[in-house]
Phi, psi and omega in degrees: 000147178281134177087007184252015178289108187278344180285338175291138176243171178306330186284359183271357187281350179098190186298149181282149177288154177251135185247122176237128180254118178269114183043069170295135184281331180223150181299334179297322180303318186289318174299314181300309179296320173297325176290320178300316179295325182281324176303323186256012169076030182270000000 
């Protein structure tokens, strides 16, 4: 079955994405970005 190989780990996915906030205008923007990253497992 596809996608059922239990020997593979999340580390096999390759390098993690990098998120860069350029000149965030408010501290809330940083918090929202961090929360979104956590929600999606980054």
